[in-house]
C-alpha positions as CSV (number, residue, x, y, z in Angstrom):
1,M,-26.3,-20.9,9.7
2,A,-24.2,-17.8,10.3
3,D,-21.4,-19.2,8.0
4,D,-24.0,-19.6,5.2
5,A,-25.2,-16.0,5.7
6,I,-21.6,-14.7,5.7
7,A,-20.8,-16.6,2.5
8,A,-24.0,-15.4,0.8
9,A,-23.4,-11.8,1.9
10,N,-19.8,-11.9,0.5
11,S,-21.2,-13.3,-2.8
12,V,-23.7,-10.5,-3.0
13,L,-21.0,-7.9,-2.3
14,R,-18.8,-9.4,-5.1
15,D,-21.7,-9.3,-7.5
16,K,-22.2,-5.6,-6.6
17,G,-18.6,-4.9,-7.6
18,Y,-16.8,-4.7,-4.2
19,A,-13.3,-6.0,-3.6
20,E,-12.9,-7.8,-0.3
21,R,-10.7,-5.0,1.0
22,D,-13.4,-2.4,0.3
23,L,-16.4,-4.3,1.8
24,A,-16.7,-7.8,3.1
25,V,-18.5,-9.8,5.9
26,H,-16.4,-11.6,8.4
27,P,-17.3,-13.8,11.4
28,G,-17.5,-11.8,14.6
29,L,-17.6,-12.5,18.3
30,R,-20.5,-14.4,19.9
31,G,-21.9,-15.6,16.6
32,K,-22.2,-12.2,15.1
33,A,-21.3,-11.2,11.5
34,L,-19.2,-8.2,10.9
35,L,-19.5,-6.0,7.8
36,K,-16.3,-4.0,7.4
37,G,-13.9,-2.5,4.8
38,N,-12.6,0.7,3.3
39,K,-16.0,1.9,2.1
40,L,-17.5,1.8,5.6
41,V,-16.8,4.4,8.2
42,S,-16.9,1.8,11.0
43,P,-17.8,-1.9,11.2
44,F,-21.4,-3.0,11.2
45,S,-22.0,-6.0,13.5
46,D,-25.2,-8.0,14.0
47,D,-26.8,-11.4,13.4
48,G,-25.7,-13.0,10.2
49,E,-29.1,-12.9,8.6
50,L,-29.6,-9.2,9.4
51,V,-26.2,-8.4,7.9
52,L,-27.1,-10.4,4.8
53,R,-30.4,-8.4,4.5
54,V,-28.4,-5.1,4.9
55,V,-26.0,-6.2,2.1
56,R,-28.9,-7.3,-0.2
57,E,-31.2,-4.4,0.4
58,L,-29.3,-1.4,1.6
59,V,-25.7,-1.5,0.3
60,P,-25.6,0.1,-3.2
61,A,-23.5,-1.2,-6.0
62,E,-19.9,-0.1,-5.9
63,A,-20.3,2.0,-9.0
64,E,-23.3,3.8,-7.4
65,L,-21.5,4.5,-4.2
66,G,-18.4,6.0,-5.9
67,H,-16.1,7.8,-3.5
68,R,-18.7,8.1,-0.8
69,M,-18.5,6.1,2.5
70,L,-21.3,4.1,4.1
71,R,-22.2,4.8,7.7
72,P,-23.5,2.0,10.0
73,A,-25.9,4.5,11.6
74,D,-27.4,5.3,8.2
75,L,-27.8,1.6,7.4
76,R,-29.5,0.9,10.7
77,A,-31.9,3.9,10.2
78,Q,-33.0,2.3,6.9
79,L,-34.0,-1.0,8.5
C-alpha cells in the first residue's frame, strides 16, 4: 500500500510541475514515506497515505511556489 501511495504522490508532484530533484517522495525507514528535494527545507516523513494527502492538498504547484521553500513544520500545521 505504501508503494502505491508513493507512486501516486510522485505522479501528483509531476502534474504540479516538479522535477524529481526539486520535490519527490521516496520510501523511508519502517514503512514511512519521505518527501524531500531542493524545494523543501528538510525532509517530511510520515505514513504514505498522509504524505500523499499533503502532496495533493498542501503542496502548491511549482509555478505558485516560485523561489520560496516549503517547511515541514508549516505543512504539519496545515493538517
